[in-house]
A tleap script that builds the chain and sets N, CA, C and O, in Angstrom:
source leaprc.protein.ff14SB
mol = sequence {
  NMET SER PHE GLU LEU LEU ASP LYS TYR PHE
  PRO TRP LEU VAL PHE PHE TYR GLY PHE ILE
  LEU LEU VAL VAL LEU GLU ASN PRO THR LEU
  THR ALA ALA VAL ILE SER ARG ARG PRO GLU
  ALA LEU GLU TRP LEU ALA PRO ARG ARG LYS
  PHE ALA TRP SER CYS PHE PHE ILE GLY GLY
  LEU TRP SER LEU GLN ASN LEU TRP CILE
}
set mol.1.N position { 34.567 -38.452 -68.680 }
set mol.1.CA position { 34.079 -37.198 -68.150 }
set mol.1.C position { 33.227 -37.507 -66.919 }
set mol.1.O position { 32.313 -38.330 -66.976 }
set mol.2.N position { 33.530 -36.853 -65.832 }
set mol.2.CA position { 32.802 -37.080 -64.589 }
set mol.2.C position { 31.531 -36.230 -64.556 }
set mol.2.O position { 31.381 -35.280 -65.324 }
set mol.3.N position { 30.626 -36.591 -63.651 }
set mol.3.CA position { 29.383 -35.845 -63.512 }
set mol.3.C position { 29.630 -34.433 -62.978 }
set mol.3.O position { 28.902 -33.502 -63.323 }
set mol.4.N position { 30.636 -34.275 -62.151 }
set mol.4.CA position { 30.949 -32.953 -61.625 }
set mol.4.C position { 31.402 -32.008 -62.751 }
set mol.4.O position { 31.006 -30.844 -62.798 }
set mol.5.N position { 32.228 -32.529 -63.640 }
set mol.5.CA position { 32.696 -31.725 -64.765 }
set mol.5.C position { 31.550 -31.415 -65.728 }
set mol.5.O position { 31.454 -30.307 -66.257 }
set mol.6.N position { 30.692 -32.394 -65.947 }
set mol.6.CA position { 29.534 -32.177 -66.804 }
set mol.6.C position { 28.593 -31.143 -66.196 }
set mol.6.O position { 28.056 -30.299 -66.913 }
set mol.7.N position { 28.390 -31.200 -64.886 }
set mol.7.CA position { 27.530 -30.239 -64.208 }
set mol.7.C position { 28.140 -28.844 -64.214 }
set mol.7.O position { 27.421 -27.853 -64.092 }
set mol.8.N position { 29.432 -28.761 -64.352 }
set mol.8.CA position { 30.104 -27.462 -64.391 }
set mol.8.C position { 29.958 -26.787 -65.757 }
set mol.8.O position { 29.747 -25.575 -65.820 }
set mol.9.N position { 30.063 -27.540 -66.840 }
set mol.9.CA position { 30.094 -26.953 -68.176 }
set mol.9.C position { 28.756 -26.968 -68.908 }
set mol.9.O position { 28.529 -26.104 -69.755 }
set mol.10.N position { 27.871 -27.900 -68.622 }
set mol.10.CA position { 26.621 -28.015 -69.354 }
set mol.10.C position { 25.734 -26.773 -69.222 }
set mol.10.O position { 25.179 -26.341 -70.232 }
set mol.11.N position { 25.568 -26.174 -68.040 }
set mol.11.CA position { 24.744 -24.958 -67.967 }
set mol.11.C position { 25.271 -23.818 -68.826 }
set mol.11.O position { 24.493 -23.055 -69.397 }
set mol.12.N position { 26.590 -23.703 -68.918 }
set mol.12.CA position { 27.173 -22.653 -69.762 }
set mol.12.C position { 26.901 -22.934 -71.242 }
set mol.12.O position { 26.658 -22.010 -72.018 }
set mol.13.N position { 26.943 -24.195 -71.623 }
set mol.13.CA position { 26.637 -24.570 -72.995 }
set mol.13.C position { 25.190 -24.219 -73.334 }
set mol.13.O position { 24.914 -23.680 -74.405 }
set mol.14.N position { 24.272 -24.524 -72.425 }
set mol.14.CA position { 22.859 -24.203 -72.629 }
set mol.14.C position { 22.672 -22.692 -72.720 }
set mol.14.O position { 21.959 -22.205 -73.598 }
set mol.15.N position { 23.307 -21.955 -71.823 }
set mol.15.CA position { 23.192 -20.495 -71.820 }
set mol.15.C position { 23.705 -19.890 -73.124 }
set mol.15.O position { 23.021 -19.068 -73.734 }
set mol.16.N position { 24.900 -20.287 -73.556 }
set mol.16.CA position { 25.469 -19.690 -74.756 }
set mol.16.C position { 24.757 -20.123 -76.029 }
set mol.16.O position { 24.745 -19.379 -77.009 }
set mol.17.N position { 24.161 -21.318 -76.034 }
set mol.17.CA position { 23.332 -21.723 -77.173 }
set mol.17.C position { 22.153 -20.768 -77.304 }
set mol.17.O position { 21.880 -20.266 -78.394 }
set mol.18.N position { 21.460 -20.516 -76.210 }
set mol.18.CA position { 20.342 -19.587 -76.234 }
set mol.18.C position { 20.778 -18.181 -76.587 }
set mol.18.O position { 20.096 -17.493 -77.347 }
set mol.19.N position { 21.904 -17.744 -76.047 }
set mol.19.CA position { 22.414 -16.400 -76.311 }
set mol.19.C position { 22.725 -16.202 -77.791 }
set mol.19.O position { 22.307 -15.208 -78.385 }
set mol.20.N position { 23.445 -17.128 -78.381 }
set mol.20.CA position { 23.834 -16.998 -79.788 }
set mol.20.C position { 22.612 -17.039 -80.694 }
set mol.20.O position { 22.518 -16.264 -81.646 }
set mol.21.N position { 21.681 -17.933 -80.405 }
set mol.21.CA position { 20.481 -18.013 -81.220 }
set mol.21.C position { 19.638 -16.743 -81.091 }
set mol.21.O position { 19.061 -16.281 -82.075 }
set mol.22.N position { 19.565 -16.182 -79.892 }
set mol.22.CA position { 18.812 -14.947 -79.705 }
set mol.22.C position { 19.483 -13.760 -80.382 }
set mol.22.O position { 18.798 -12.880 -80.902 }
set mol.23.N position { 20.792 -13.723 -80.383 }
set mol.23.CA position { 21.500 -12.632 -81.071 }
set mol.23.C position { 21.150 -12.649 -82.557 }
set mol.23.O position { 20.936 -11.596 -83.158 }
set mol.24.N position { 21.093 -13.819 -83.139 }
set mol.24.CA position { 20.772 -13.926 -84.560 }
set mol.24.C position { 19.299 -13.610 -84.813 }
set mol.24.O position { 18.975 -12.887 -85.755 }
set mol.25.N position { 18.403 -14.147 -83.977 }
set mol.25.CA position { 16.975 -13.988 -84.229 }
set mol.25.C position { 16.431 -12.601 -83.874 }
set mol.25.O position { 15.473 -12.143 -84.496 }
set mol.26.N position { 17.015 -11.939 -82.903 }
set mol.26.CA position { 16.480 -10.658 -82.449 }
set mol.26.C position { 17.177 -9.450 -83.060 }
set mol.26.O position { 16.726 -8.321 -82.865 }
set mol.27.N position { 18.249 -9.657 -83.782 }
set mol.27.CA position { 18.973 -8.565 -84.424 }
set mol.27.C position { 18.481 -8.435 -85.871 }
set mol.27.O position { 18.659 -9.359 -86.665 }
set mol.28.N position { 17.863 -7.295 -86.225 }
set mol.28.CA position { 17.323 -7.150 -87.586 }
set mol.28.C position { 18.386 -7.233 -88.681 }
set mol.28.O position { 18.111 -7.727 -89.775 }
set mol.29.N position { 19.580 -6.759 -88.399 }
set mol.29.CA position { 20.643 -6.809 -89.403 }
set mol.29.C position { 21.060 -8.247 -89.683 }
set mol.29.O position { 21.212 -8.645 -90.838 }
set mol.30.N position { 21.242 -9.013 -88.631 }
set mol.30.CA position { 21.629 -10.418 -88.826 }
set mol.30.C position { 20.496 -11.236 -89.437 }
set mol.30.O position { 20.743 -12.132 -90.244 }
set mol.31.N position { 19.263 -10.934 -89.060 }
set mol.31.CA position { 18.122 -11.636 -89.640 }
set mol.31.C position { 18.033 -11.348 -91.140 }
set mol.31.O position { 17.762 -12.254 -91.928 }
set mol.32.N position { 18.256 -10.108 -91.535 }
set mol.32.CA position { 18.244 -9.759 -92.958 }
set mol.32.C position { 19.379 -10.463 -93.703 }
set mol.32.O position { 19.204 -10.885 -94.846 }
set mol.33.N position { 20.527 -10.587 -93.064 }
set mol.33.CA position { 21.645 -11.296 -93.701 }
set mol.33.C position { 21.326 -12.773 -93.882 }
set mol.33.O position { 21.675 -13.366 -94.903 }
set mol.34.N position { 20.666 -13.366 -92.898 }
set mol.34.CA position { 20.280 -14.781 -93.009 }
set mol.34.C position { 19.268 -14.945 -94.139 }
set mol.34.O position { 19.370 -15.884 -94.928 }
set mol.35.N position { 18.294 -14.042 -94.223 }
set mol.35.CA position { 17.268 -14.140 -95.266 }
set mol.35.C position { 17.884 -13.971 -96.648 }
set mol.35.O position { 17.489 -14.666 -97.585 }
set mol.36.N position { 18.836 -13.068 -96.791 }
set mol.36.CA position { 19.433 -12.838 -98.110 }
set mol.36.C position { 20.302 -14.013 -98.558 }
set mol.36.O position { 20.382 -14.306 -99.751 }
set mol.37.N position { 20.943 -14.678 -97.619 }
set mol.37.CA position { 21.834 -15.787 -98.005 }
set mol.37.C position { 21.114 -17.125 -98.090 }
set mol.37.O position { 21.284 -17.871 -99.054 }
set mol.38.N position { 20.315 -17.420 -97.082 }
set mol.38.CA position { 19.612 -18.712 -97.060 }
set mol.38.C position { 18.232 -18.512 -96.444 }
set mol.38.O position { 18.096 -18.610 -95.224 }
set mol.39.N position { 17.220 -18.238 -97.234 }
set mol.39.CA position { 15.884 -17.979 -96.685 }
set mol.39.C position { 15.298 -19.173 -95.926 }
set mol.39.O position { 14.520 -18.988 -94.990 }
set mol.40.N position { 15.657 -20.367 -96.314 }
set mol.40.CA position { 15.107 -21.550 -95.630 }
set mol.40.C position { 15.688 -21.719 -94.221 }
set mol.40.O position { 15.098 -22.408 -93.390 }
set mol.41.N position { 16.823 -21.106 -93.952 }
set mol.41.CA position { 17.426 -21.196 -92.615 }
set mol.41.C position { 16.578 -20.473 -91.583 }
set mol.41.O position { 16.467 -20.929 -90.445 }
set mol.42.N position { 15.982 -19.357 -91.964 }
set mol.42.CA position { 15.132 -18.620 -91.029 }
set mol.42.C position { 13.855 -19.401 -90.724 }
set mol.42.O position { 13.335 -19.329 -89.611 }
set mol.43.N position { 13.350 -20.144 -91.705 }
set mol.43.CA position { 12.181 -20.999 -91.455 }
set mol.43.C position { 12.519 -22.070 -90.428 }
set mol.43.O position { 11.650 -22.501 -89.669 }
set mol.44.N position { 13.760 -22.495 -90.400 }
set mol.44.CA position { 14.186 -23.494 -89.432 }
set mol.44.C position { 14.447 -22.872 -88.064 }
set mol.44.O position { 14.181 -23.498 -87.038 }
set mol.45.N position { 14.965 -21.644 -88.042 }
set mol.45.CA position { 15.329 -20.987 -86.789 }
set mol.45.C position { 14.152 -20.329 -86.075 }
set mol.45.O position { 14.098 -20.343 -84.846 }
set mol.46.N position { 13.223 -19.760 -86.810 }
set mol.46.CA position { 12.139 -18.979 -86.205 }
set mol.46.C position { 11.304 -19.766 -85.192 }
set mol.46.O position { 10.991 -19.213 -84.138 }
set mol.47.N position { 10.929 -21.005 -85.444 }
set mol.47.CA position { 10.149 -21.734 -84.433 }
set mol.47.C position { 10.945 -22.041 -83.156 }
set mol.47.O position { 10.356 -22.411 -82.141 }
set mol.48.N position { 12.246 -21.896 -83.196 }
set mol.48.CA position { 13.082 -22.179 -82.030 }
set mol.48.C position { 13.305 -20.961 -81.144 }
set mol.48.O position { 14.123 -21.008 -80.226 }
set mol.49.N position { 12.592 -19.874 -81.406 }
set mol.49.CA position { 12.758 -18.643 -80.633 }
set mol.49.C position { 12.386 -18.860 -79.165 }
set mol.49.O position { 13.117 -18.419 -78.279 }
set mol.50.N position { 11.269 -19.528 -78.893 }
set mol.50.CA position { 10.868 -19.785 -77.511 }
set mol.50.C position { 11.877 -20.696 -76.807 }
set mol.50.O position { 12.187 -20.509 -75.631 }
set mol.51.N position { 12.378 -21.678 -77.547 }
set mol.51.CA position { 13.382 -22.580 -76.988 }
set mol.51.C position { 14.668 -21.815 -76.668 }
set mol.51.O position { 15.317 -22.084 -75.658 }
set mol.52.N position { 15.031 -20.869 -77.524 }
set mol.52.CA position { 16.240 -20.067 -77.292 }
set mol.52.C position { 16.083 -19.208 -76.043 }
set mol.52.O position { 17.014 -19.103 -75.245 }
set mol.53.N position { 14.914 -18.593 -75.864 }
set mol.53.CA position { 14.672 -17.799 -74.647 }
set mol.53.C position { 14.715 -18.684 -73.414 }
set mol.53.O position { 15.253 -18.289 -72.380 }
set mol.54.N position { 14.152 -19.873 -73.519 }
set mol.54.CA position { 14.179 -20.806 -72.389 }
set mol.54.C position { 15.610 -21.207 -72.047 }
set mol.54.O position { 15.991 -21.212 -70.876 }
set mol.55.N position { 16.398 -21.541 -73.057 }
set mol.55.CA position { 17.794 -21.915 -72.828 }
set mol.55.C position { 18.570 -20.756 -72.220 }
set mol.55.O position { 19.402 -20.956 -71.335 }
set mol.56.N position { 18.302 -19.558 -72.690 }
set mol.56.CA position { 19.002 -18.379 -72.196 }
set mol.56.C position { 18.731 -18.180 -70.703 }
set mol.56.O position { 19.673 -18.001 -69.930 }
set mol.57.N position { 17.478 -18.207 -70.289 }
set mol.57.CA position { 17.147 -17.958 -68.886 }
set mol.57.C position { 17.471 -19.145 -67.981 }
set mol.57.O position { 18.026 -18.966 -66.897 }
set mol.58.N position { 17.133 -20.339 -68.414 }
set mol.58.CA position { 17.408 -21.516 -67.579 }
set mol.58.C position { 18.908 -21.740 -67.448 }
set mol.58.O position { 19.402 -21.991 -66.349 }
set mol.59.N position { 19.636 -21.653 -68.552 }
set mol.59.CA position { 21.088 -21.805 -68.494 }
set mol.59.C position { 21.745 -20.718 -67.674 }
set mol.59.O position { 22.708 -20.978 -66.952 }
set mol.60.N position { 21.235 -19.503 -67.777 }
set mol.60.CA position { 21.791 -18.403 -66.988 }
set mol.60.C position { 21.560 -18.593 -65.498 }
set mol.60.O position { 22.477 -18.417 -64.697 }
set mol.61.N position { 20.342 -18.952 -65.126 }
set mol.61.CA position { 20.056 -19.189 -63.709 }
set mol.61.C position { 20.825 -20.382 -63.166 }
set mol.61.O position { 21.316 -20.350 -62.037 }
set mol.62.N position { 20.929 -21.428 -63.962 }
set mol.62.CA position { 21.660 -22.621 -63.557 }
set mol.62.C position { 23.152 -22.302 -63.372 }
set mol.62.O position { 23.785 -22.783 -62.431 }
set mol.63.N position { 23.697 -21.495 -64.271 }
set mol.63.CA position { 25.108 -21.109 -64.160 }
set mol.63.C position { 25.336 -20.230 -62.948 }
set mol.63.O position { 26.343 -20.377 -62.256 }
set mol.64.N position { 24.411 -19.316 -62.682 }
set mol.64.CA position { 24.527 -18.480 -61.486 }
set mol.64.C position { 24.436 -19.315 -60.222 }
set mol.64.O position { 25.136 -19.047 -59.246 }
set mol.65.N position { 23.587 -20.315 -60.234 }
set mol.65.CA position { 23.476 -21.199 -59.078 }
set mol.65.C position { 24.793 -21.939 -58.850 }
set mol.65.O position { 25.238 -22.075 -57.710 }
set mol.66.N position { 25.418 -22.419 -59.926 }
set mol.66.CA position { 26.689 -23.122 -59.780 }
set mol.66.C position { 27.798 -22.181 -59.299 }
set mol.66.O position { 28.684 -22.602 -58.555 }
set mol.67.N position { 27.755 -20.921 -59.715 }
set mol.67.CA position { 28.757 -19.965 -59.244 }
set mol.67.C position { 28.530 -19.609 -57.781 }
set mol.67.O position { 29.485 -19.404 -57.032 }
set mol.68.N position { 27.277 -19.536 -57.380 }
set mol.68.CA position { 26.937 -19.140 -56.026 }
set mol.68.C position { 27.262 -20.236 -55.024 }
set mol.68.O position { 27.732 -19.955 -53.922 }
set mol.69.N position { 27.013 -21.483 -55.405 }
set mol.69.CA position { 27.233 -22.610 -54.485 }
set mol.69.C position { 28.622 -23.077 -54.541 }
set mol.69.O position { 28.986 -24.017 -53.835 }
savepdb mol mol.pdb
quit
């Protein structure tokens, strides 16, 4: 894998990681489903909320920069 290919796909991976984690953490229905099935999973996910927001914005800006340039 070349650096150019890695630079093309890595920002999208970061963006979608943050997006998916935020969809689960910020949606009350999905959060309730996680709590009902595996309560310990939310204890693992909740501290990563700030990291998910960071990945969402940084990955999004990085992807936009790659599209623009």
